[in-house]
C-alpha positions as CSV (number, residue, x, y, z in Angstrom):
1,X,67.5,61.3,80.9
2,X,68.6,57.7,80.9
3,X,67.0,55.4,83.4
4,X,70.2,53.3,83.5
5,X,72.1,53.4,86.8
6,X,74.7,56.0,87.0
7,X,78.3,55.0,87.5
8,X,78.2,56.9,90.8
9,X,74.8,55.7,92.0
10,X,74.2,54.4,95.5
11,X,74.6,50.9,94.2
12,X,78.0,51.7,92.8
13,X,79.1,53.3,96.1
14,X,77.9,50.4,98.2
15,X,79.5,47.8,95.9
16,X,82.8,49.7,95.9
17,X,82.8,50.1,99.7
18,X,81.9,46.5,100.4
19,X,84.7,45.2,98.1
20,X,87.2,47.6,99.6
21,X,86.4,46.8,103.2
22,X,86.3,43.1,102.5
23,X,89.7,43.3,100.9
24,X,91.0,45.1,104.0
25,X,89.5,42.3,106.1
26,X,87.6,44.9,108.1
27,X,84.5,44.0,110.0
28,X,81.7,46.3,109.0
29,X,77.9,46.6,108.6
30,X,76.0,47.8,105.5
31,X,74.3,50.3,107.7
32,X,77.7,52.0,108.3
33,X,78.1,52.4,104.6
34,X,74.7,54.0,104.4
35,X,75.5,56.4,107.2
36,X,78.6,57.5,105.3
37,X,76.6,58.0,102.1
38,X,74.2,60.2,104.0
39,X,77.1,62.1,105.4
40,X,78.8,63.0,102.1
41,X,75.6,63.7,100.2
42,X,73.8,65.7,102.9
43,X,70.7,63.8,101.8
44,X,68.2,62.2,104.2
45,X,67.7,58.5,104.4
46,X,64.2,58.9,102.9
47,X,65.6,60.9,100.0
48,X,68.2,58.2,99.3
49,X,65.6,55.5,99.5
50,X,63.2,57.2,97.1
51,X,65.9,58.2,94.6
52,X,68.3,55.3,94.5
53,X,69.7,56.0,91.0
54,X,70.4,59.7,91.6
55,X,74.0,60.5,90.7
56,X,76.7,61.6,93.2
57,X,79.2,64.2,92.2
58,X,82.9,63.4,91.8
59,X,83.6,65.5,94.9
60,X,81.1,63.4,96.9
61,X,82.5,60.2,95.6
62,X,86.1,61.2,96.5
63,X,85.1,62.2,100.0
64,X,83.1,59.0,100.4
65,X,86.1,56.9,99.3
66,X,88.4,58.8,101.8
67,X,86.0,58.0,104.6
68,X,85.8,54.3,103.6
69,X,89.6,54.2,103.6
70,X,89.6,55.5,107.2
71,X,87.0,52.8,108.1
72,X,89.2,50.1,106.5
73,X,92.0,51.1,108.9
74,X,89.7,50.3,111.9
75,X,88.5,53.8,112.7
76,X,84.9,53.5,114.1
77,X,82.2,55.0,111.9
78,X,81.1,57.0,114.9
79,X,84.4,58.7,115.1
80,X,84.4,59.4,111.3
81,X,81.0,61.0,111.6
82,X,81.8,62.7,115.0
83,X,78.5,61.5,116.6
84,X,76.3,58.5,117.2
85,X,72.7,58.0,118.3
86,X,71.9,57.0,121.9
87,X,68.4,56.5,123.2
88,X,67.1,58.4,120.2
89,X,69.4,61.4,120.8
90,X,72.5,62.5,119.0
91,X,75.7,62.2,121.1
92,X,79.0,63.7,120.0
93,X,81.9,61.3,120.3
94,X,85.7,61.5,120.4
95,X,88.7,59.4,121.4
96,X,88.3,60.9,124.9
97,X,85.4,58.7,125.9
98,X,83.8,55.3,125.2
99,X,81.5,55.3,122.2
100,X,77.9,54.8,123.6
101,X,76.7,51.2,122.9
102,X,73.1,50.1,122.3
103,X,73.4,47.7,125.3
104,X,73.7,50.7,127.7
105,X,70.3,52.0,126.6
106,X,68.8,49.2,128.8
107,X,70.4,50.9,131.8
108,X,68.6,54.2,130.9
109,X,65.3,52.4,130.5
110,X,65.6,50.9,134.0
111,X,66.6,54.2,135.5
112,X,63.5,55.9,133.8
113,X,61.3,53.2,135.2
114,X,62.6,53.9,138.7
115,X,62.2,57.6,138.3
116,X,58.7,57.4,137.0
117,X,56.3,59.4,139.2
118,X,59.3,60.9,141.1
119,X,60.9,64.3,140.8
120,X,63.6,66.4,142.3
121,X,65.9,63.4,142.6
122,X,69.7,63.6,143.0
123,X,71.3,61.3,140.4
124,X,75.0,60.5,140.1
125,X,76.3,59.1,136.8
126,X,79.7,57.7,137.9
127,X,82.2,57.3,135.0
128,X,80.0,59.5,132.7
129,X,82.3,59.5,129.7
130,X,80.5,61.2,126.8
131,X,77.7,62.0,129.2
132,X,75.3,59.9,127.2
133,X,73.5,58.4,130.2
134,X,73.2,61.7,132.1
135,X,72.0,63.5,128.9
136,X,69.4,60.9,128.1
137,X,68.1,61.0,131.7
138,X,67.9,64.8,131.7
139,X,66.0,64.8,128.4
140,X,63.7,62.0,129.2
141,X,63.1,62.8,132.9
142,X,63.6,66.5,133.5
143,X,63.2,68.0,136.9
144,X,66.0,66.2,138.6
145,X,69.6,67.1,139.6
146,X,72.0,65.1,137.6
147,X,75.8,65.1,138.2
148,X,78.1,63.3,135.8
149,X,81.4,62.3,137.3
150,X,84.6,61.2,135.5
151,X,88.3,61.0,136.2
152,X,89.0,62.4,132.7
153,X,88.8,66.1,132.2
154,X,88.7,65.7,128.3
155,X,85.7,63.3,128.8
156,X,83.9,65.9,130.9
157,X,84.5,68.6,128.3
158,X,82.9,66.2,125.7
159,X,80.0,65.6,128.0
160,X,79.5,69.3,128.4
161,X,79.4,69.7,124.7
162,X,76.6,67.1,124.5
163,X,74.6,68.9,127.2
164,X,75.0,72.2,125.2
165,X,74.0,70.4,122.0
166,X,70.7,69.5,123.6
167,X,70.4,72.8,125.5
168,X,70.1,71.1,128.9
169,X,71.7,71.6,132.3
170,X,73.7,68.8,133.8
171,X,76.4,69.2,136.5
172,X,79.8,67.8,135.7
173,X,82.5,67.0,138.2
174,X,86.0,65.6,138.1
175,X,86.1,62.6,140.4
176,X,87.4,59.1,141.0
177,X,85.1,56.3,142.1
178,X,88.0,54.9,144.1
179,X,88.3,58.1,146.1
180,X,85.0,58.6,147.8
181,X,85.8,62.1,148.9
182,X,85.9,63.2,145.2
183,X,82.3,62.0,144.7
184,X,79.5,64.5,145.4
185,X,76.4,63.8,147.5
186,X,76.0,63.7,151.2
187,X,75.5,60.4,153.1
188,X,71.9,59.1,152.6
189,X,71.0,61.9,150.2
190,X,71.4,60.4,146.8
191,X,68.3,58.9,145.0
192,X,70.0,57.1,142.1
193,X,73.5,56.0,141.2
194,X,74.0,54.8,137.6
195,X,77.3,53.6,136.1
196,X,78.8,51.9,133.1
197,X,82.2,51.3,134.6
198,X,85.2,49.7,132.8
199,X,84.8,45.9,133.2
200,X,87.0,44.1,130.6
201,X,89.9,42.1,132.0
202,X,93.2,43.7,130.8
203,X,94.2,40.3,129.4
204,X,91.1,40.4,127.1
205,X,91.8,43.8,125.6
206,X,94.2,42.4,123.0
207,X,91.3,40.2,121.6
208,X,88.9,43.2,121.1
209,X,88.1,44.5,117.7
210,X,90.5,47.1,116.4
211,X,87.8,49.8,116.4
212,X,87.5,49.2,120.2
213,X,91.0,48.4,121.2
214,X,92.7,51.2,119.3
215,X,90.1,54.0,119.5
216,X,88.3,53.7,122.9
217,X,90.3,55.0,125.8
218,X,91.9,52.1,127.7
219,X,90.8,53.7,131.0
220,X,87.2,53.3,129.9
221,X,87.6,49.7,128.9
222,X,89.5,47.9,131.7
223,X,90.2,48.4,135.4
224,X,93.2,46.1,135.1
225,X,93.5,42.5,136.2
226,X,90.6,42.8,138.7
227,X,87.4,43.3,136.7
228,X,85.3,43.5,139.9
229,X,87.2,46.4,141.4
230,X,84.8,49.1,140.1
231,X,81.8,47.3,141.5
232,X,83.3,47.1,145.0
233,X,83.8,50.8,144.9
234,X,80.3,51.5,143.5
235,X,78.8,49.2,146.1
236,X,80.5,51.1,148.9
237,X,79.3,54.4,147.5
238,X,75.8,53.1,147.0
239,X,75.7,51.8,150.6
240,X,76.9,55.1,152.0
241,X,75.3,57.7,149.7
242,X,71.9,56.3,148.8
243,X,68.8,57.2,150.8
244,X,66.5,54.5,151.9
245,X,64.7,53.3,148.8
246,X,67.3,54.7,146.5
247,X,68.6,52.6,143.6
248,X,71.9,51.7,142.0
249,X,72.0,50.5,138.4
250,X,75.2,49.3,136.8
251,X,76.2,47.8,133.5
252,X,78.2,44.5,133.7
253,X,80.1,42.0,131.6
254,X,77.6,39.3,130.8
255,X,79.4,36.5,132.7
256,X,79.9,38.5,136.0
257,X,76.3,38.8,137.1
258,X,76.5,36.5,140.1
259,X,79.7,38.0,141.4
260,X,78.5,41.6,141.0
261,X,75.1,40.8,142.7
262,X,77.0,39.3,145.6
263,X,79.1,42.4,146.0
264,X,76.1,44.6,146.3
265,X,74.2,42.2,148.5
266,X,77.1,42.0,150.9
267,X,77.0,45.8,151.6
268,X,73.3,45.8,152.3
269,X,71.7,46.5,148.9
270,X,68.5,44.6,148.6
271,X,66.3,43.2,145.8
272,X,69.5,42.8,143.7
273,X,68.8,41.3,140.3
274,X,70.1,41.2,136.7
275,X,68.5,42.3,133.6
276,X,69.3,41.0,130.1
277,X,70.1,43.0,127.0
278,X,68.6,42.6,123.5
279,X,70.8,39.5,122.9
280,X,69.4,37.9,126.1
281,X,72.7,38.3,128.0
282,X,73.0,39.5,131.6
283,X,73.9,43.2,131.1
284,X,72.6,45.3,134.0
285,X,72.5,44.8,137.8
286,X,69.8,46.7,139.7
287,X,69.5,47.0,143.5
288,X,67.7,49.1,146.2
289,X,69.0,50.6,149.4
290,X,67.1,49.2,152.4
């Protein structure tokens, strides 16, 4: 057998995909191309690394090219695959909920730090979307009661599918953070509130990348012209529902840290502070109920 590269080797597929996506002026990463190669071949990353010149069939190549065409039109690679990875766990995705971002993993880490050496906590994930935060917390810190709340029924159905995928139990409830009566948990009985609310100004949506603007639900991206509206609602819920010593942890837009901290401090939340993401930007606000 010839040791010369096959026409349909990994090198060929990557080169073709990069040229096609560049011609379409589509932002992409080489890792996305590798994910799609794995998908069409059914081969593991290790197998692909150790056999770089192994041929791909015409069927695999045609399918790969069709997926790259979808990516060239702005469709996120996560939607093409139907899943993403979040906190080391597979999460199913769809257009019904925001695609989980790596930045949000920092929120999970802070929540797990707070929950360490504690059990039997009542945790509310408000605006749960795909359920990625609630699922990660249930997997990493079992023994708690977690309720994921969202205004979107399709999003809750997706979240349930993710719980079933991992064979875990999470409660899901239709609710609206702006209507406190729809949010579960008695006054002073909640141990932890987590949330990644919509926080992009509606005027900024037009400048987002196509894969975000056209494929993530608008309701999950922006609360409208008042980007602080969700935090005022969450602060009121935290003030009323958290027990003494309970925590609230929310994701923020990197420029809004001081404003969000003031909102929580004003309602009596203490030790309010920001935490940075991997890029060194303010991304999370943490606070404790006195």
